[in-house]
VOPAGU-2260 file (C-alpha; in pm, 1 decimal, decimal comma):
REM VOPAGU-2260
SITE   aa  ch    i         X         Y         Z
SITE  UNK   A    0   -2772,5    -602,0     389,3
SITE  UNK   A    1   -2459,9    -700,2     198,7
SITE  UNK   A    2   -2144,2    -861,6     333,0
SITE  UNK   A    3   -1961,0    -531,7     387,3
SITE  UNK   A    4   -2246,2    -384,7     593,8
SITE  UNK   A    5   -2269,4    -704,2     795,8
SITE  UNK   A    6   -1899,1    -680,4     878,4
SITE  UNK   A    7   -1953,8    -324,1    1000,7
SITE  UNK   A    8   -2239,4    -450,7    1217,0
SITE  UNK   A    9   -2018,2    -722,1    1369,7
SITE  UNK   A   10   -1747,0    -464,9    1443,6
SITE  UNK   A   11   -2006,1    -259,9    1632,7
SITE  UNK   A   12   -2101,9    -568,7    1835,0
SITE  UNK   A   13   -1736,7    -621,4    1926,5
SITE  UNK   A   14   -1713,4    -259,6    2041,0
SITE  UNK   A   15   -2022,7    -315,4    2256,9
SITE  UNK   A   16   -1852,8    -624,5    2402,2
SITE  UNK   A   17   -1550,4    -414,0    2495,8
SITE  UNK   A   18   -1777,1    -168,6    2677,9
SITE  UNK   A   19   -1955,4    -451,9    2860,8
SITE  UNK   A   20   -1621,3    -597,8    2968,0
SITE  UNK   A   21   -1573,4    -295,7    3192,7
SITE  UNK   A   22   -1830,5    -450,3    3427,7
SITE  UNK   A   23   -1582,7    -729,4    3508,4
SITE  UNK   A   24   -1270,2    -514,0    3518,7
SITE  UNK   A   25   -1318,0    -405,2    3882,3
SITE  UNK   A   26   -1385,4    -764,7    3990,8
SITE  UNK   A   27   -1082,8    -884,5    3795,2
SITE  UNK   A   28    -863,5    -615,1    3952,3
SITE  UNK   A   29    -975,7    -723,1    4300,1
SITE  UNK   A   30    -899,1   -1088,1    4224,0
SITE  UNK   A   31    -570,7    -982,0    4066,6
SITE  UNK   A   32    -474,2    -783,4    4376,1
SITE  UNK   A   33    -535,7   -1082,6    4604,8
SITE  UNK   A   34    -349,1   -1310,8    4365,5
SITE  UNK   A   35     -59,2   -1064,7    4341,5
SITE  UNK   A   36     -28,1   -1047,1    4720,0
SITE  UNK   A   37     -22,6   -1428,3    4748,0
SITE  UNK   A   38     216,8   -1459,3    4452,1
SITE  UNK   A   39     469,6   -1209,1    4588,9
SITE  UNK   A   40     446,2   -1344,8    4945,7
SITE  UNK   A   41     507,5   -1699,9    4826,8
SITE  UNK   A   42     804,8   -1605,7    4606,0
SITE  UNK   A   43     971,2   -1398,2    4879,6
SITE  UNK   A   44     917,4   -1675,3    5133,9
SITE  UNK   A   45    1071,0   -1933,7    4898,7
SITE  UNK   A   46    1375,1   -1713,6    4836,5
SITE  UNK   A   47    1424,0   -1650,6    5208,5
SITE  UNK   A   48    1397,4   -2022,5    5289,8
SITE  UNK   A   49    1651,5   -2105,9    5017,8
SITE  UNK   A   50    1875,7   -1824,0    5139,4
SITE  UNK   A   51    1881,0   -1670,6    4790,9
SITE  UNK   A   52    1872,1   -1302,3    4703,2
SITE  UNK   A   53    1525,9   -1168,9    4626,2
SITE  UNK   A   54    1484,1   -1107,5    4251,2
SITE  UNK   A   55    1265,9    -810,8    4167,8
SITE  UNK   A   56    1198,0    -889,2    3800,4
SITE  UNK   A   57     989,8   -1209,9    3852,6
SITE  UNK   A   58     783,5   -1024,4    4112,9
SITE  UNK   A   59     669,7    -771,8    3850,0
SITE  UNK   A   60     459,6   -1033,6    3667,4
SITE  UNK   A   61     137,7    -973,1    3872,5
SITE  UNK   A   62     168,2    -597,3    3823,8
SITE  UNK   A   63     188,5    -649,3    3447,0
SITE  UNK   A   64    -136,7    -849,7    3451,9
SITE  UNK   A   65    -313,2    -591,0    3666,9
SITE  UNK   A   66    -192,6    -318,9    3428,6
SITE  UNK   A   67    -340,1    -508,6    3132,1
SITE  UNK   A   68    -671,1    -551,4    3316,7
SITE  UNK   A   69    -681,4    -180,5    3403,4
SITE  UNK   A   70    -629,8     -77,4    3039,4
SITE  UNK   A   71    -836,6    -361,2    2896,6
SITE  UNK   A   72    -994,6    -164,0    2610,4
SITE  UNK   A   73    -666,2     -39,1    2459,5
SITE  UNK   A   74    -514,6    -385,7    2504,1
SITE  UNK   A   75    -798,8    -547,6    2305,9
SITE  UNK   A   76    -774,1    -283,9    2032,0
SITE  UNK   A   77    -400,0    -351,3    2014,2
SITE  UNK   A   78    -465,8    -721,0    1953,0
SITE  UNK   A   79    -736,2    -639,2    1698,1
SITE  UNK   A   80    -519,4    -404,1    1490,8
SITE  UNK   A   81    -330,4    -664,8    1280,2
SITE  UNK   A   82    -639,0    -872,1    1198,3
SITE  UNK   A   83    -840,4    -557,5    1118,1
SITE  UNK   A   84    -576,5    -453,0     866,7
SITE  UNK   A   85    -587,0    -795,8     703,7
SITE  UNK   A   86    -967,1    -786,3     696,4
SITE  UNK   A   87    -985,5    -444,7     528,6
SITE  UNK   A   88    -725,8    -544,7     268,8
SITE  UNK   A   89    -900,8    -873,6     189,7
SITE  UNK   A   90   -1241,0    -701,3     178,7
SITE  UNK   A   91   -1115,4    -446,6     -75,7
SITE  UNK   A   92    -976,5    -720,1    -301,0
SITE  UNK   A   93   -1302,2    -915,0    -276,6
SITE  UNK   A   94   -1515,6    -609,1    -360,3
SITE  UNK   A   95   -1313,2    -533,3    -674,1
SITE  UNK   A   96   -1340,5    -891,0    -797,3
SITE  UNK   A   97   -1713,1    -897,8    -721,7
SITE  UNK   A   98   -1773,0    -615,5    -969,5
SITE  UNK   A   99   -1562,4    -798,6   -1227,3
SITE  UNK   A  100   -1769,0   -1115,5   -1179,2
SITE  UNK   A  101   -2090,5    -918,5   -1229,2
SITE  UNK   A  102   -1959,8    -783,3   -1558,7
SITE  UNK   A  103   -1859,9   -1132,5   -1672,6
SITE  UNK   A  104   -2205,5   -1270,1   -1592,6
SITE  UNK   A  105   -2367,9    -994,1   -1796,9
SITE  UNK   A  106   -2125,6   -1065,2   -2082,3
SITE  UNK   A  107   -2213,9   -1435,1   -2068,8
SITE  UNK   A  108   -2586,0   -1353,1   -2079,6
SITE  UNK   A  109   -2533,8   -1134,0   -2386,9
SITE  UNK   A  110   -2332,6   -1408,1   -2559,2
SITE  UNK   A  111   -2611,8   -1655,8   -2491,7
SITE  UNK   A  112   -2870,1   -1420,6   -2641,4
SITE  UNK   A  113   -2660,2   -1356,1   -2950,7
SITE  UNK   A  114   -2603,7   -1729,1   -3000,7
SITE  UNK   A  115   -2951,4   -1849,8   -2915,8
SITE  UNK   A  116   -3186,7   -1594,6   -3073,9
SITE  UNK   A  117   -3091,8   -1553,8   -3445,7
SITE  UNK   A  118   -3399,3   -1741,7   -3567,0
SITE  UNK   A  119   -3628,8   -1487,6   -3403,1
SITE  UNK   A  120   -3433,2   -1196,9   -3553,7
SITE  UNK   A  121   -3438,7   -1352,1   -3900,9
SITE  UNK   A  122   -3813,1   -1402,5   -3891,9
SITE  UNK   A  123   -3884,6   -1054,8   -3757,9
SITE  UNK   A  124   -3955,7    -904,2   -4100,4
SITE  UNK   A  125   -4171,1   -1198,0   -4204,3
SITE  UNK   A  126   -4374,2   -1172,6   -3885,7
SITE  UNK   A  127   -4426,6    -799,2   -3948,0
SITE  UNK   A  128   -4545,6    -863,3   -4305,4
SITE  UNK   A  129   -4776,3   -1145,7   -4204,9
SITE  UNK   A  130   -4917,9    -975,1   -3897,2
SITE  UNK   A  131   -5210,7    -823,7   -4087,2
SITE  UNK   A  132   -5294,9   -1162,9   -4233,9
SITE  UNK   A  133   -5335,6   -1318,2   -3889,1
SITE  UNK   A  134   -5054,2   -1565,1   -3942,8
SITE  UNK   A  135   -4813,1   -1402,9   -3694,6
SITE  UNK   A  136   -4937,3   -1600,5   -3395,4
SITE  UNK   A  137   -4900,6   -1930,4   -3581,3
SITE  UNK   A  138   -4551,9   -1840,7   -3705,8
SITE  UNK   A  139   -4434,5   -1729,7   -3362,1
SITE  UNK   A  140   -4571,4   -2047,0   -3202,2
SITE  UNK   A  141   -4394,6   -2254,8   -3465,2
SITE  UNK   A  142   -4064,1   -2077,2   -3402,6
SITE  UNK   A  143   -4093,3   -2135,1   -3029,7
SITE  UNK   A  144   -4194,1   -2501,7   -3049,6
SITE  UNK   A  145   -3974,3   -2614,3   -3336,8
SITE  UNK   A  146   -3674,5   -2389,9   -3271,8
SITE  UNK   A  147   -3394,5   -2443,5   -3022,8
SITE  UNK   A  148   -3476,0   -2139,9   -2810,2
SITE  UNK   A  149   -3733,8   -2295,1   -2577,0
SITE  UNK   A  150   -3532,4   -2597,8   -2469,3
SITE  UNK   A  151   -3210,5   -2404,0   -2435,4
SITE  UNK   A  152   -3376,3   -2124,4   -2241,4
SITE  UNK   A  153   -3533,7   -2375,5   -2005,1
SITE  UNK   A  154   -3192,5   -2536,5   -1954,8
SITE  UNK   A  155   -3039,9   -2193,8   -1901,1
SITE  UNK   A  156   -3294,5   -2097,1   -1637,0
SITE  UNK   A  157   -3246,4   -2431,5   -1460,6
SITE  UNK   A  158   -2869,3   -2376,4   -1444,4
SITE  UNK   A  159   -2925,1   -2015,0   -1341,5
SITE  UNK   A  160   -3153,5   -2132,1   -1061,4
SITE  UNK   A  161   -2891,8   -2379,5    -940,7
SITE  UNK   A  162   -2632,3   -2103,8    -951,4
SITE  UNK   A  163   -2848,8   -1872,4    -742,0
SITE  UNK   A  164   -2919,2   -2149,3    -488,3
SITE  UNK   A  165   -2547,4   -2223,6    -449,4
SITE  UNK   A  166   -2471,2   -1851,1    -422,8
SITE  UNK   A  167   -2730,2   -1817,3    -145,2
SITE  UNK   A  168   -2570,6   -2111,2      38,7
SITE  UNK   A  169   -2234,4   -1947,0     -23,8
SITE  UNK   A  170   -2344,1   -1620,2     138,8
SITE  UNK   A  171   -2513,5   -1804,9     426,2
SITE  UNK   A  172   -2181,9   -1973,4     511,5
SITE  UNK   A  173   -2004,4   -1635,1     499,8
SITE  UNK   A  174   -2259,9   -1476,9     734,6
SITE  UNK   A  175   -2239,7   -1779,6     965,2
SITE  UNK   A  176   -1861,0   -1756,0     989,6
SITE  UNK   A  177   -1877,7   -1381,6    1059,0
SITE  UNK   A  178   -2147,0   -1431,3    1324,5
SITE  UNK   A  179   -1961,2   -1715,6    1499,2
SITE  UNK   A  180   -1643,8   -1509,2    1497,0
SITE  UNK   A  181   -1835,7   -1221,7    1658,0
SITE  UNK   A  182   -1986,2   -1444,8    1928,3
SITE  UNK   A  183   -1650,8   -1602,5    2019,6
SITE  UNK   A  184   -1474,0   -1266,4    2010,5
SITE  UNK   A  185   -1730,3   -1090,2    2232,5
SITE  UNK   A  186   -1728,6   -1373,4    2487,5
SITE  UNK   A  187   -1348,4   -1374,4    2498,4
SITE  UNK   A  188   -1342,1    -996,8    2543,9
SITE  UNK   A  189   -1600,2    -997,4    2824,0
SITE  UNK   A  190   -1438,1   -1276,7    3026,0
SITE  UNK   A  191   -1081,1   -1182,0    2936,0
SITE  UNK   A  192   -1012,7    -972,7    3249,3
SITE  UNK   A  193   -1104,1   -1269,7    3470,0
SITE  UNK   A  194    -871,7   -1493,9    3269,8
SITE  UNK   A  195    -579,6   -1254,7    3317,7
SITE  UNK   A  196    -648,5   -1216,7    3689,9
SITE  UNK   A  197    -666,8   -1593,8    3741,6
SITE  UNK   A  198    -341,4   -1635,2    3546,7
SITE  UNK   A  199    -156,4   -1477,6    3839,4
SITE  UNK   A  200    -228,9   -1782,1    4058,5
SITE  UNK   A  201      10,8   -2075,5    4049,9
SITE  UNK   A  202    -119,1   -2351,6    3828,4
SITE  UNK   A  203    -297,4   -2109,8    3594,0
SITE  UNK   A  204       8,3   -1932,0    3455,5
SITE  UNK   A  205     -60,1   -2023,7    3091,4
SITE  UNK   A  206    -428,2   -1929,5    3078,5
SITE  UNK   A  207    -357,8   -1582,7    2943,3
SITE  UNK   A  208    -144,4   -1729,4    2663,4
SITE  UNK   A  209    -429,5   -1956,9    2561,2
SITE  UNK   A  210    -669,0   -1661,4    2570,6
SITE  UNK   A  211    -444,5   -1450,2    2344,5
SITE  UNK   A  212    -394,3   -1739,5    2100,6
SITE  UNK   A  213    -767,9   -1811,8    2083,5
SITE  UNK   A  214    -850,7   -1443,4    2042,4
SITE  UNK   A  215    -611,0   -1407,1    1748,7
SITE  UNK   A  216    -730,3   -1740,4    1607,2
SITE  UNK   A  217   -1095,8   -1630,7    1611,3
SITE  UNK   A  218   -1020,7   -1292,1    1457,5
SITE  UNK   A  219    -841,0   -1460,6    1167,3
SITE  UNK   A  220   -1172,7   -1608,8    1052,1
SITE  UNK   A  221   -1278,7   -1301,5     854,2
SITE  UNK   A  222    -955,4   -1235,0     660,5
SITE  UNK   A  223    -922,4   -1605,8     579,2
SITE  UNK   A  224   -1286,0   -1621,6     463,0
SITE  UNK   A  225   -1240,2   -1311,7     247,0
SITE  UNK   A  226    -923,6   -1454,1      92,8
SITE  UNK   A  227   -1111,7   -1775,6      10,0
SITE  UNK   A  228   -1391,9   -1564,6    -139,3
SITE  UNK   A  229   -1139,7   -1375,2    -350,6
SITE  UNK   A  230    -983,0   -1698,8    -475,8
SITE  UNK   A  231   -1328,3   -1835,1    -557,4
SITE  UNK   A  232   -1416,9   -1517,6    -747,0
SITE  UNK   A  233   -1089,4   -1538,8    -938,7
SITE  UNK   A  234   -1164,2   -1899,7   -1031,1
SITE  UNK   A  235   -1516,3   -1799,2   -1136,8
SITE  UNK   A  236   -1379,5   -1523,5   -1362,2
SITE  UNK   A  237   -1144,1   -1773,3   -1526,1
SITE  UNK   A  238   -1427,2   -2024,6   -1584,5
SITE  UNK   A  239   -1660,6   -1753,9   -1717,2
SITE  UNK   A  240   -1397,6   -1641,2   -1968,9
SITE  UNK   A  241   -1370,7   -1997,2   -2099,6
SITE  UNK   A  242   -1749,1   -2039,0   -2114,4
SITE  UNK   A  243   -1797,6   -1706,7   -2297,9
SITE  UNK   A  244   -1542,7   -1809,5   -2560,6
SITE  UNK   A  245   -1714,4   -2145,5   -2604,5
SITE  UNK   A  246   -2058,2   -1984,3   -2635,4
SITE  UNK   A  247   -1932,1   -1742,3   -2900,6
SITE  UNK   A  248   -1790,5   -2034,7   -3103,1
SITE  UNK   A  249   -2100,2   -2252,5   -3074,1
SITE  UNK   A  250   -2369,5   -2265,5   -3338,0
SITE  UNK   A  251   -2624,1   -2396,6   -3090,4
SITE  UNK   A  252   -2617,5   -2304,6   -2721,5
SITE  UNK   A  253   -2654,7   -2597,5   -2482,1
SITE  UNK   A  254   -2701,1   -2493,3   -2120,7
SITE  UNK   A  255   -2614,6   -2838,1   -1983,5
SITE  UNK   A  256   -2253,1   -2790,6   -2094,4
SITE  UNK   A  257   -2200,5   -2486,8   -1871,8
SITE  UNK   A  258   -2253,6   -2613,5   -1518,2
SITE  UNK   A  259   -1902,3   -2540,8   -1385,4
SITE  UNK   A  260   -1954,8   -2169,7   -1315,0
SITE  UNK   A  261   -2303,6   -2220,1   -1174,5
SITE  UNK   A  262   -2252,2   -2529,4    -961,3
SITE  UNK   A  263   -1897,2   -2657,5    -918,3
SITE  UNK   A  264   -1723,1   -2326,2    -840,4
SITE  UNK   A  265   -1970,0   -2219,4    -565,6
SITE  UNK   A  266   -1956,1   -2568,7    -411,7
SITE  UNK   A  267   -1574,7   -2547,4    -404,6
SITE  UNK   A  268   -1603,9   -2206,7    -236,6
SITE  UNK   A  269   -1845,4   -2343,4      24,8
SITE  UNK   A  270   -1605,5   -2630,8     102,3
SITE  UNK   A  271   -1322,8   -2379,3     142,9
SITE  UNK   A  272   -1529,1   -2160,8     377,7
SITE  UNK   A  273   -1620,1   -2461,1     593,3
SITE  UNK   A  274   -1245,6   -2516,3     642,0
SITE  UNK   A  275   -1188,5   -2161,5     774,8
SITE  UNK   A  276   -1163,6   -2260,9    1147,5
SITE  UNK   A  277    -919,4   -2539,3    1060,4
SITE  UNK   A  278    -704,6   -2306,0     848,8
SITE  UNK   A  279    -702,9   -2048,2    1130,3
SITE  UNK   A  280    -577,6   -2321,0    1365,4
SITE  UNK   A  281    -294,0   -2396,8    1123,2
SITE  UNK   A  282    -186,3   -2030,2    1136,9
SITE  UNK   A  283    -226,6   -1976,1    1513,4
SITE  UNK   A  284    -271,5   -2295,5    1713,1
SITE  UNK   A  285    -509,8   -2206,9    1993,8
SITE  UNK   A  286    -455,3   -2539,4    2172,3
SITE  UNK   A  287     -77,7   -2562,4    2155,8
SITE  UNK   A  288      24,3   -2249,9    2344,4
SITE  UNK   A  289      16,2   -2431,8    2676,1
SITE  UNK   A  290     326,1   -2628,8    2586,2
SITE  UNK   A  291     505,2   -2362,0    2381,7
SITE  UNK   A  292     477,9   -2023,1    2548,2
SITE  UNK   A  293     436,9   -2159,2    2899,7
SITE  UNK   A  294     744,4   -2375,9    2871,8
SITE  UNK   A  295     944,8   -2082,0    2737,6
SITE  UNK   A  296     843,9   -1858,4    3028,4
SITE  UNK   A  297     911,2   -2129,8    3283,8
SITE  UNK   A  298    1255,4   -2192,7    3134,3
SITE  UNK   A  299    1337,7   -1821,4    3152,1
SITE  UNK   A  300    1223,0   -1806,2    3515,3
SITE  UNK   A  301    1429,5   -2110,2    3610,7
SITE  UNK   A  302    1736,9   -1958,8    3444,4
SITE  UNK   A  303    1686,2   -1634,5    3636,9
SITE  UNK   A  304    1646,9   -1820,2    3967,5
SITE  UNK   A  305    1949,7   -2039,2    3897,5
SITE  UNK   A  306    2159,2   -1736,0    3807,8
SITE  UNK   A  307    2057,8   -1571,1    4133,7
SITE  UNK   A  308    2141,5   -1882,7    4332,6
SITE  UNK   A  309    2491,1   -1903,5    4184,2
SITE  UNK   A  310    2581,5   -1550,7    4282,5
């Protein structure tokens, strides 16, 4: 299973979460109906006590929440649309760069072979002539022991092993981010109708704003991770170009000099992926909506009430 297939699998899990959320929609609608009745009764009573005209627009707020709960699936898909577009775009860029990186790695391997193996090619004719004399085994052993190929190949395979280990850790972090995003998203979708129904009650008015902010925040994990992957791949391509040029100019290949592409770049990518939740919070602050959106709505409501009182 590659990263693209895993993303398709997570999208299917989210769709299953939307279907399971229907189990709580009826309960949420019942709670919303009770909350709407109490909300409207309280507002009308307050306006009658204050001898103010009854404003219809603020009383429509509970009906809007109940409407969202009723059409919960389309509402969730509406919120998912922007982040899905970003994810597909970032995934396409990452896939194209991944093929480019594969070509660069093959080019680096060929450069290493051309730089590191001339002694074996030069002695090929001699080994063919001396094969019948039984000296070929001795000559080949001498070339391996005394030449530079053995030590450099060992160093190369050590660096290649480190590169593969860091790449595995790199992919593990990507899968972990995608899986955590799926868990958070499914839980938010399932319990979302209850959050919107409770938001009708006084004292819980801002809960739905926090839910929306957290839902968008969680769904930004994948596009941000893919953008970080693309930047890491671009950095790796740049480093591989430099290393290939150095290998072609070298008379003797030394694997210890080329640890940047196999060790430093993947570690930088892992550090960037670990910062994905923090970066998503910088874009959409899931904890700050209580003071922002709630205050804005309360200010608008107070202005409407004040305007009605002055008439």
